[in-house]
C-alpha positions in Angstrom: -9.9 -115.5 -9.2 -12.5 -117.9 -7.8 -15.1 -120.1 -9.5 -18.8 -119.8 -8.7 -21.1 -122.5 -9.9 -24.6 -121.3 -10.7 -27.5 -122.7 -12.7 -25.1 -125.3 -14.3 -22.7 -122.6 -15.3 -19.2 -122.0 -14.0 -18.4 -118.3 -13.5 -15.0 -116.9 -12.7 -15.2 -114.2 -10.1 -12.6 -111.9 -8.7 -11.1 -113.4 -5.5 -9.9 -111.7 -2.4 -6.3 -112.5 -3.3 -6.7 -110.5 -6.5 -8.0 -107.5 -4.5 -5.2 -107.8 -2.0 -2.7 -107.8 -4.8 -4.3 -104.7 -6.3 -4.2 -103.0 -2.9 -0.5 -103.7 -2.5 0.1 -102.5 -6.1 -1.6 -99.2 -5.7 -0.5 -98.4 -2.2 1.3 -95.0 -2.2 -0.5 -93.9 -5.4 -4.0 -93.6 -4.0 -5.6 -92.4 -0.8 -7.0 -94.7 1.9 -10.2 -92.7 2.2 -12.0 -92.1 5.5 -14.7 -94.6 6.7 -16.8 -92.7 9.3 -20.1 -92.9 11.1 -22.4 -90.2 10.0 -24.6 -88.8 12.8 -26.4 -86.6 10.4 -27.4 -89.3 8.0 -28.2 -91.7 10.9 -30.7 -89.1 12.2 -32.1 -88.4 8.8 -32.7 -92.1 7.9 -33.5 -93.4 11.4 -30.8 -96.1 11.4 -27.0 -96.1 11.9 -25.1 -95.1 8.8 -21.4 -95.4 8.0 -19.9 -93.7 5.0 -16.9 -94.6 2.9 -15.8 -91.2 1.5 -14.4 -92.1 -2.0 -15.2 -88.5 -3.1 -12.0 -87.6 -1.2 -10.0 -90.0 -3.4 -7.4 -88.6 -5.8 -9.3 -87.2 -8.9 -12.5 -87.0 -6.8 -13.8 -90.6 -7.2 -12.9 -94.2 -6.7 -11.9 -94.5 -10.4 -8.3 -93.6 -9.5 -8.0 -97.1 -7.9 -8.8 -99.2 -10.9 -7.0 -96.9 -13.3 -3.8 -97.0 -11.3 -4.0 -100.8 -10.8 -4.3 -101.2 -14.6 -1.6 -98.7 -15.5 0.9 -100.3 -13.1 0.1 -103.8 -14.6 1.1 -102.7 -18.1 4.2 -104.0 -19.9 6.7 -101.7 -21.5 5.2 -102.0 -25.0 1.7 -101.3 -23.7 2.9 -98.2 -21.8 4.8 -97.0 -24.8 1.8 -97.3 -27.1 -0.2 -95.0 -24.8 -3.6 -95.8 -23.2 -7.1 -95.0 -24.4 -10.2 -94.8 -22.2 -13.9 -94.1 -22.6 -15.7 -92.2 -19.9 -18.8 -90.3 -18.8 -16.5 -88.2 -16.6 -14.8 -89.7 -13.6 -12.9 -92.6 -15.3 -11.6 -90.1 -17.9 -10.3 -87.8 -15.1 -8.7 -90.7 -13.3 -7.0 -92.1 -16.3 -5.7 -88.7 -17.4 -4.3 -87.8 -14.0 -2.9 -91.1 -13.0 -1.4 -91.7 -16.5 0.4 -88.4 -16.3 1.7 -89.3 -12.8 3.1 -92.5 -14.2 4.5 -90.9 -17.4 2.1 -92.7 -19.8 0.4 -90.9 -22.7 -3.4 -91.0 -22.5 -6.3 -90.4 -24.8 -9.8 -90.0 -23.3 -13.0 -90.3 -25.2 -16.1 -88.7 -23.7 -19.6 -87.9 -25.0 -20.4 -84.2 -25.3 -22.9 -84.7 -22.5 -20.0 -85.3 -20.1 -19.5 -82.6 -17.5 -17.5 -79.7 -18.8 -15.3 -79.8 -15.7 -14.4 -83.4 -16.4 -13.3 -82.5 -19.9 -11.2 -79.6 -18.5 -9.6 -81.7 -15.8 -8.6 -84.4 -18.3 -7.1 -81.8 -20.7 -5.3 -80.0 -17.9 -3.7 -83.3 -16.9 -2.3 -83.6 -20.4 -4.6 -86.2 -22.0 -5.8 -85.9 -25.5 -9.6 -85.6 -25.2 -11.9 -86.7 -28.0 -15.6 -85.9 -27.8 -18.5 -87.8 -29.5 -22.2 -87.3 -29.9 -23.1 -90.0 -27.4 -21.8 -92.7 -25.1 -22.4 -95.5 -27.6 -20.3 -93.7 -30.2 -17.7 -93.0 -27.6 -17.3 -96.7 -27.0 -17.2 -97.3 -30.7 -14.4 -94.8 -31.2 -12.4 -96.3 -28.3 -12.7 -99.7 -29.9 -11.3 -98.3 -33.2 -8.4 -96.5 -31.4 -7.6 -99.8 -29.6 -7.5 -101.6 -32.9 -5.2 -98.9 -34.2 -2.7 -99.8 -31.5 -3.5 -97.9 -28.3 -3.8 -99.9 -25.0 -7.3 -100.0 -23.8 -8.0 -99.1 -20.2 -11.7 -100.1 -19.9 -13.7 -98.6 -17.1 -15.2 -101.9 -16.0 -14.7 -104.8 -18.4 -11.3 -105.7 -17.0 -10.5 -108.0 -14.0 -7.5 -105.8 -13.0 -9.7 -102.7 -12.9 -12.4 -104.5 -11.0 -9.9 -105.8 -8.4 -8.6 -102.2 -8.1 -12.1 -100.9 -7.4 -12.5 -103.8 -4.9 -9.9 -102.2 -2.7 -12.8 -99.9 -1.6 -14.5 -102.9 -0.2 -11.4 -104.2 1.4 -10.9 -100.9 3.3 -14.6 -100.6 4.2 -14.6 -104.1 5.7 -11.5 -103.4 7.7 -12.5 -99.9 8.9 -16.3 -100.0 9.5 -18.1 -101.1 12.6 -21.0 -103.6 12.3 -22.9 -103.4 9.0 -25.9 -105.3 7.7 -26.4 -103.7 4.3 -24.0 -101.8 2.0 -25.3 -99.7 -0.9 -23.1 -99.1 -4.0 -23.9 -97.1 -7.1 -23.8 -98.9 -10.4 -22.8 -97.6 -13.8 -20.9 -100.3 -15.7 -20.6 -102.3 -12.5 -16.9 -102.3 -11.8 -17.2 -100.7 -8.4 -20.0 -102.9 -7.1 -18.4 -106.0 -8.5 -15.1 -105.4 -6.7 -16.8 -104.2 -3.4 -19.1 -107.2 -3.4 -16.2 -109.6 -4.0 -14.3 -108.1 -1.1 -17.3 -108.1 1.3 -18.2 -111.7 0.4 -14.9 -112.7 1.8 -14.4 -110.2 4.7 -18.1 -109.6 5.7 -20.0 -112.6 4.3 -23.2 -111.8 6.2 -23.5 -108.3 4.7 -26.1 -107.7 2.0 -24.9 -105.6 -1.0 -27.4 -103.5 -2.9 -26.8 -101.8 -6.2 -28.3 -98.4 -7.1 -28.9 -97.0 -10.6 -30.8 -93.9 -11.8 -33.6 -94.0 -14.3 -32.2 -93.7 -17.8 -29.0 -95.4 -16.8 -30.2 -98.9 -16.1 -27.7 -101.1 -17.8 -27.4 -103.6 -14.9 -31.1 -103.8 -14.1 -31.9 -104.5 -17.7 -29.1 -107.1 -17.9 -30.4 -108.9 -14.8 -33.9 -108.9 -16.3 -32.6 -110.2 -19.6 -30.2 -112.8 -18.2 -27.1 -111.1 -19.6 -25.7 -107.8 -20.9 -28.0 -105.9 -23.3 -27.7 -102.4 -24.9 -29.8 -99.8 -23.2 -31.1 -96.3 -24.0 -29.5 -93.6 -21.9 -31.3 -90.5 -20.7 -30.2 -89.9 -17.0 -28.5 -86.7 -16.0 -25.9 -88.9 -14.2 -23.4 -89.2 -17.0 -21.0 -91.1 -14.7 -23.5 -93.9 -14.4 -24.4 -94.0 -18.1 -22.9 -97.1 -19.5 -24.5 -98.3 -22.7 -24.3 -101.9 -21.5 -22.6 -103.7 -18.6 -20.0 -106.4 -19.3 -20.3 -110.1 -18.9 -17.7 -109.8 -16.1 -19.6 -107.3 -14.1 -23.0 -109.0 -14.8 -21.6 -112.3 -13.4 -20.4 -110.6 -10.2 -23.7 -108.7 -9.6 -25.9 -111.6 -10.4 -23.9 -113.9 -8.0 -23.1 -111.5 -5.2 -25.6 -108.6 -5.0 -29.0 -108.8 -3.3 -30.8 -106.5 -5.7 -30.2 -103.4 -7.9 -32.6 -100.6 -7.1 -33.5 -97.8 -9.6 -34.3 -94.2 -8.5 -35.4 -91.2 -10.5 -32.9 -88.5 -11.3 -35.0 -86.0 -9.2 -34.5 -88.1 -6.1 -30.8 -88.6 -6.8 -30.4 -84.8 -6.9 -32.4 -84.5 -3.7 -30.0 -87.0 -2.3 -27.1 -84.7 -3.2 -28.8 -81.8 -1.3 -29.4 -84.1 1.7 -25.8 -85.3 1.7 -24.6 -81.7 1.7 -27.0 -80.7 4.5 -26.8 -83.7 6.7 -23.4 -85.4 6.0 -21.6 -82.2 5.0 -20.2 -83.7 1.8 -20.5 -82.4 -1.8 -21.5 -85.2 -4.1 -22.7 -85.9 -7.6 -26.0 -87.6 -8.5 -24.2 -91.0 -8.9 -23.7 -90.8 -5.1 -26.9 -88.8 -4.3 -29.0 -91.8 -5.5 -27.8 -93.8 -2.5 -30.1 -91.9 -0.1 -33.5 -92.7 -1.7 -32.3 -96.2 -2.2 -31.3 -96.4 1.4 -34.9 -95.6 2.5 -36.2 -98.4 0.4 -33.7 -100.8 1.8 -34.7 -99.9 5.3 -38.4 -100.5 4.4 -37.4 -103.9 3.1 -35.1 -105.2 5.9 -36.8 -103.6 8.9 -35.4 -102.9 12.4 -31.8 -103.6 13.2 -30.3 -102.5 9.9 -26.9 -100.8 10.0 -26.2 -99.2 6.6 -22.9 -98.6 4.8 -22.8 -96.1 1.9 -20.0 -96.0 -0.6 -20.0 -92.3 -1.5 -18.4 -92.8 -4.9 -17.6 -89.3 -6.2 -18.0 -85.6 -5.9 -17.0 -84.1 -9.3 -20.2 -82.1 -9.8 -19.7 -78.3 -10.0 -21.9 -75.7 -8.2 -23.2 -74.7 -11.7 -24.2 -78.4 -12.3 -26.0 -78.6 -9.0 -27.8 -75.3 -9.3 -29.0 -76.3 -12.7 -30.3 -79.7 -11.5 -32.0 -78.2 -8.4 -33.7 -75.7 -10.6 -34.7 -78.3 -13.2 -36.4 -80.5 -10.6 -37.9 -77.7 -8.6 -36.0 -78.6 -5.4 -35.3 -75.1 -4.1 
């Protein structure tokens, strides 16, 4: 951990030693995903683009990193109690799969709006899946199950999980060429907090930008309010739909991130189509939102920008994508 003094307040941030320790802990359990220049996206955007392909991670998203880091940190009694997680999709898949691999019983709570495929994958991995009417009630149920004795594996309000997600930034910093600006999607803020902490140490001159979709603006609203606040959720991007960020992730983003940009769902889906056509990767809207945001960053920073995109996940089905393309008239 490191301390960051700001506006008369001392904030404890994840340090590079925490992230390095997480990287050592999860090595052999997760994939060192490719970091590659994207000629197609570079031509599309008119600036050099490098992608970190976390959609090729185990379970289809970066979430496997934080889940594994936390699972491997548990004591014997915590493991024996079993873990419980709340998720809009990808965290639940990751906890279910990685817990099964490590012989830990898992319960996953998801809203009924979560992708059907995410529920299926969690169940196929052996997790007990509980569905609720919304994300807010999912978080409430997880709190109750924790109080009843299960070990909570929070998707973002846990420094061990954030350090695990920070290994994305550690690898990106080591493997990418020159970068000026890195864009990272924001749900609860665990990924961007860890990536920003890693880049602050390894690439201190790089600007980090967060990206949310309209109707999943927990971090934007927290920054406007001066701290975490509950938000109303309406985005199609269930994997970004946290009902509030945590103080932990708010502190990291407010200290380390240049700005959090918000894009419409329609543009996030268009970004998925463009990523398929120009980068040859299949993503979900939580990653598709990076492309419209990248255009805004380029308008802001001007010539000389060299972009890095953390392509966070690819667990959308063809049925999902066809439905969204039809909904927003993008055919």
